N, C-alpha and C positions, 0 to 999 in steps of 0.2 A: 911336857909341851910348850916349843917355841911359839911365841903371837906376835911377832917383829914384822910381820909381812902386809899387815894391815895399813893402809896409806891416810886414815883417816880414821879418828877415835874420838867418841865422846865418852869425857873426861868427867865431869860435874853437871850434875842436875840439882838447881835451887828451888824449893818453893815454900812460897809465902802466902798463909791464908788461902791457899788452894786445897777446895774438896775438903778433904779430912783431914790434910798437912797444912798445922799451922807455923811452923819454922822449921825447915825440915832439908840437909844438903846431903846429895846421896852422890858416891864415888863409883864411877864402874872402870873395869879393867880390856887393857887388850886381849883379844881372846872372846871366853865363852862367858857369859853373865847371866846368871838364871836368877828370876824374879818370883820369889815362892812365898806363899803365907796362905791363911786359913781364907775360904771363899768369905767374903765380903771384910775383909782385912783391908782394902785398899790399894792390891797390889797392881792392877787394870788401870788406876788412877798414873799412873808413871806413864804407862805407854799414851793416856789420854792427855798429858800435857807435855810430852814428845811430839804430838801431833801438832798442838797448839802451837811449839815452836817451829816445827816444819810447815806452818803456813797455815793451816786449819783454822776456820773463822772461831773469832770469839764466841764463847758460850757464858754468860752472868751466871748459869745455873751454878760453875764450878766455884763461883767465890765462896770461901767460907762464913758460915752466919755471923750476922754480926760486923763484919769486915766491910769497909766500902772500894775495897780494889784486890784482885791477885796479884802477884808476880810468880813470874816463870822465867828462868833465866839457868841457859845450858851453855857449858864449853867444850868446846873442840879442839882438839889438835890436828896438824896434817903434814904430811910432807911431801904430797902428791905435787907435781907441778900442774896438774890440772885443776885442783883445786885452789893454788894462788892464783892463776890465772883467768880462772871463772871469777875469784871474788876482784880481780884486780880491773876487770875489764867491765864490770858493774861499779867499780867506784868505791868500794868496800874493802881497801888492802887489808892484811896482816901480818903480823911478823911470826909469833908462834901460838898465837890462837884463836880460835873463831868464837865470839861472843854471842848469841842471840836473846833477846830477851823479851818477852810480852806481859804489857800488863792490861790486865781486863779489868774493867769498871763497873760498876753496878748498875750503870745506865745501857748496858750492852755494848757501848764502844772499849775500843783496846788502841793501845799502841805500841808499834812494831820495832827494836832496835839492833842493828847488827853492827858488831864491832865500834858501839857506843853513838852512830849515827841512825838517824829515822829512817826507815825502809818499808818498803810496802812490801804486801803479804804474798805478791808475785817473784819476789826473788827468793824469799824463802820457800815455798814450793817449787822454782825452778833448782835451787840447790838441795831439797831431798829428792825430787827425780832423779839428779844428775848424780848421785851417791848415797843416798840411802834408798832400803827399800822396808816397806813394813807388810809383812805375810798375816794377815788374820782372814778370819771369818768372811768381814767383807771386802779387806783391802785386794785378797789374793785374786778377786773379781776380774782380774788384768792379764790372769794367766789365759782368760777365755778369749783375749782379742787376739786374733790371727796376727796383726801386727806386731805384739810383744811374741808371741809363738816365733815367728822370724828371727826376732832378735835374738832371740835364745838359741837358735839354731845356729845365727850367726858367730854368736859366741864360742859357742861350741868348738866350730869349726876354724874359729880365728882370722875368717875370709876380712879384707881389707873394705870393710863397707865404706870408710871414713873418707878414702878417695871418690868413691861411686857418689856417696849423701854431698858433698863440697861442690862436685861439678853439677849436679840435680840440682840446689838451691842457686848455684851461680846459672842454670841455665831457668829455672823458674825466676829468677829477678831480671832477667836480661828480657825474657819472654811477657813480663809482667811489663816492663819499661816498652816493650815493642806494642802490645796492647793499645797503652796509654797515649802512644804517638800516633800511634794511627787513629784513634780517637780524637785528640786535639786535632790532627789534620783534618779531621773529618768538621769538626767542631770551626775551624777556622778556617774552611772553604769561603764561607760568606763573605768574610775579613779579606782573603786573598782577591777576591772579586773585586771587592770595592777598593781597596787597593789601586790593582790595576786599572779600575775605569779612572782614578784622580789620577793616577800617574801617567795615564793615557792625556787626560784633558789638559793637563799643565804643559806636558810635553808636545801637543798639538798647537796649544795657544802659544807657545813660546814667550812667556811675560818676560819682560824688562824694565827698568827705572827709564832706560833710555827711548825705549819705545815710546812708554806712556808719555814721557816730557815732548817729543817729538808730535804725538796724536795730538795733545794740547794745544801746540805749536800751530800745526795744521788745520785745528777747530777753529782758534782765532782768529786766522789767516782768511779761513774759508767764510766765517761768519762777519768780518770786514769788507770782505769782497760782495757777500750777498747783499749785506747791506748796501752798500756803493752803489752794485748793479740795482737795486731797488728804489734807489734816489736817483740816480742817471736816468732810469724809466720814466719815471717820474716825472724830471725836467723835461724830457723829449715828449713827452706827454701833454705837460705846456706849451711846450713850443709849438707843437705840431697839430694841436686840440684831436677832436674824435667827433662821432655823430652826433653826441648830446653836447658840448662847447666848441668854441672856437680855438684856435690855439694862436700863441701869442703873437704868431708872424703875421695871421691872417687880422688880429688885433691892429696891428702896426701898418699893414697895409692899409686898412681902413681910415687909422688916423694919419696916412699919408695923403690919400685921397680926401682928407677936409682941408689940408692945408693947402692954402692959395701961392699962386706961381709968385716966383721972383724975392720972394720970404728969406731964401736959403735955408728955410728948414727941413724942407724936404731932403737938401743934403745932407743936413744933421743927422737927421733920422735914419739915411741911409747907412751912414758912415758908421750910427750907432749898430744899426743892425747885423751889419757885417763885424763888428767886432764880437757881438752877442753869439753871433754863428759862429765864428772861431774860438770861443769859447766854448761853446757846445760840443763843437767838434774837437777841442782838446780835451774835453770831459769824458767825451766819449772812448777818444783814443787811450786817455790812462786806465779806463775802465773796459778793454775791448777784448780781456780774456773771460770766456766764457765760464759761468757759474755753472758747477755739475752739481747736481742735487743727489746723484748716487754716489761723489765720492764724500760728501759731507756723510750720508747716510751710515757708508762702511766707516767712517773714521768714528762716528756716533757710536752706533754699536760695537766697536772694538773697545772704547774707554768703556762703555756700558759693562764690556766682559770683563773688566778689570777691575771694577766696584763689584762686580756679581761676585768674582774671585775673592776678594780682600773680604767681604760681609761672609761667604764662606767659609775662610781658614782664620778670620779674624787675626788676618796682620796685611803690613803694608807688601805694597812692591818689592822693596827692597827683603824681604823673608819669604819669599816664593821658593828662593831658589833652597833657602835651611828645611820648609815644607817639602820640598820635592826629594831631599835626601831625606831627611826621615819617614816618608812614605818609603822610598828607595828601602831601605835600612830593613824595615820591619819587613818589608815582602821578601827580603832575601832571607832573613829570620826562618820567617814561614817557612819558604821554599827550598830552607835547609833541612827540614822534617824530612824531605823526601827522599834526600841522602842520606842521612840518619837511617831511618826506617830499612832501606836498601842491605843498610852496613847492619845494622841488628837482623834483619833476616836471615842474613849470610851466616854469621856469627850465630844464630839460633840454631840452621840447618845442621852447623857443622857441628857444634855441641850436642844436638839430641843425635847425630848421628855415629858418635863417640859417646853416648851413655849408652844407647843402642848394644852396642859391642861389650862394653864395660857391666851392661846389667846380663846379655847373657852369658859372659862368662862366671858371672856370679851366680847364675841361675846353674850352671853346668855343677861348677862346686858344691851348691847348696845339694842337687841332686845326690852328687856322688857322696857327700857327707849324712845325708839325714839318714842314711840304713844304721849307721853307726850310731850317730845320736837315737833312732828310737830304740836301737838296742840296749844300748847303756842305761836311757832312760827307763826301760823296761826292767833292767836288772837292779837297779835302785829302786822303783817302786816294789819290786817283790819283796827286797829285801827288808823293806820297812812293812811287809805283813799284808800288803794288796796283793797275796799269791796267785787269784788267777787271772790277774790282770797284765794285760800286753798293750805295750802304748805302740802307735804308728802315725808316721809323719806323712800325710798326704801333701803333694807337693806338686802344684802346674804352673806353668807359663801363661800369664798374661799379654795381652798386646799392648797394653797401654802401660808408658812408663809411670811408674811411681818412686815416692822418697826412697822407696827398699827395692827397687828395680822392677825386673819381670815378673816377679816369684810372687805365688800365695801359697801359704804355709798354714795347714790344719793340722792340730793335735786331733788324734783321735783313740780311743781306747775300748779296748774289750775288757771287761771287769769278770768275765767268767766266759771260759771255753766255748766256744762254740756259739754265740749269741749274736757274734757280728761286732763290724767297730763303728763306732759311732762317737761324734765331737763330745769333749769330756764335757762341755758345758751340760750336754743332756744326759749323763748318766753319772758324773761325779758330784760325790757330796761335798761338802763346806772343808769337812775333816780330810779327805780324798783329794780335793784339791791342793791343802795344806801340804802335805805330804808328796804329791807330783812338783809341785814348787819347790820344795825343800830338797827332793833328788835333782830336779834340774840345777839349783844351786850347788848342790855336791858336786856333780859333772863339770862344772865351768867354775867350780871356784878358782880355779888359777889363772884362768884367762879371764874372768869381772873384773868392771870397773868400779861395782859397787863397794862403800868401805865399811858399810854397818847396815845389820839386819835385823829387824826387829819383830820377832814370832810373837804373836799375839793366837793364843787357843790350840796350839799346834797338836796339845794332845788330848784336844777332844775324840772323845770316845775310843779310846786306845788305852791298853794296858800292857802289862807285863811284857813279854817278849818284844813285842812292837815297840813299847816303850824305850827298850833299851837300842832298838836301832833308831830310833827318831835319837836318842840322844847321841849317840855314835855318829849319827849323819850330820847335826847341828856343830860336834867338835871337830870333825872334819872341815866344815865351812869356816869355823871361827879358825880354822889355820892361815886364813888367806885374807880374814873380813873381822870385824868386829860383829859378836851377834849378844843381840838382848831377848831373851825368851821368856814367857811369863809360862810357867809349868805347875802343877801340882804332885806331880810322879816324883818320885826319889831315883828310879831308874833311868830318867831324865838328868835330873840336876846332879849327879854323880858326875856328870861329866864336865859342870863347869868349872872354871876359873875361879868366878868368883859368886857367892851366892849374898843375894840382899833379899834379906828378910822384913817380910811388912807384917807388923803385926797394930791390931786395932785395942786404943785403950780407953777405959771409962771412968768418969767419977758419975757423982750423983748429977752434975749439972752437964758433963759436955762427953763428946764422944773424939778421939783423934787417933789417927795414925802415927806410929813411928816405927825407922829404919833400925834395922840392924845388918851390918855387913860382915860375913864369912868368907877367908880365905884358907888356901890350907890345909891344916887338918881338923880346923874348925868346921869346913865343909862335911866333912865325916860324923862331924857331933852331930851337926842340925841335921842333914840327910834321916841318921838314925831316928831321929825327934820326928821325921815327916811320916814315918811309916804308921802307925798305932793313929795319926788324924787322919787316912783315907779310910 
């Protein structure tokens, strides 16, 4: 049988101080690898180790007693572009082999390595989710997920779901950005109001260094004018006098009256008075421009406005242009959100409309293929000796878009005719779920992207001819993907391309597990030895 189609192959698994394994290397082949051994021999530990390789959290109970740490290392090979792209995008490129190593320490901590580089567990988990499937009494619970059931229908129908998914996540990304911008726009409204107020204040004030200089000159001139006017007024009051005191002119007149005639002093006094009157006139003429207090108030108020702006913006007048430019630039950026929001709204609406068309088309194709899918699946599960079982695909169109479109799928089963159809989660046992999932894998084997299948307890509760059909189904799946299955039934092991036999050894002090590998003619010999052990 040719087993060259598998694009991802587990080549080796090395165990050091892992549970009952002291130092063991296991080789696997393409196709069907059956792991056999007596109960308690440690065969399930192999799948436990692989689960750690595939991202399960470390558990120190698996460290061999007396050891300070356990090491699990697996080597894979792949020729699949998707696998290469997957690791390259994550920053863990490889040429020929993918090497994953886990070190589990006795203090409960662990380290993970991928292609000789430290890596997070999530990377290993993503790897397994994309390319490896573990089917067991607990792991096959994902078959109960409606999302997973729809994925299986899509694979069976070979539908172009990736095109839709890519557009859906593009839409979600755009929509998320739109919500963020809308939220940011609301948060920025106070800032926009503030900027508008500051810009309006600066524009209305129209500050400039030249204006401030002129204002200071006007202030000095007005102050000088005010002081002069006050002095002249005081001088005039001295000359003219008032009700409370005699003026200088009155005093001169009194002096003149005291001077005798013929002395010539009166004439001199008149001449002096005329000179003083002329000087007083000239002084009043020099300051004949009326001082306007309102003008002084206006100048002082505007200069005070400059001081307030300087204090407010912590800068000199020369920098007001930069302040205004900064406010305007920030305001422009914040207001640009409105345009960007409008653009994103338009893009989201257009993309959503396109998604509805694609999703509706997908739903129609799914509905058309669902009957064939349920018929094929019923045929296969009945071949695995679920004789009275009938599988039905319930398919409904939803109103809201999801990552899978507008379709909701639910697998229903009728285990015995006439009893009615119920969701498989309500009526199927663990063993039946494993067989249903195996049947699904068999009918979608040619179109499935999964490279490796790990089957645990696939033979629970079966025997005889049912086991024979399970073995045939596993062999069918192994034509396109590598299969690793734990089994205790020779009917299943007989279809294997390689037997991995786990044997438990004991001496007076310790117990340990050993691996023996059998291929070709050795398989028949080993299978013949299995029968009496059952």
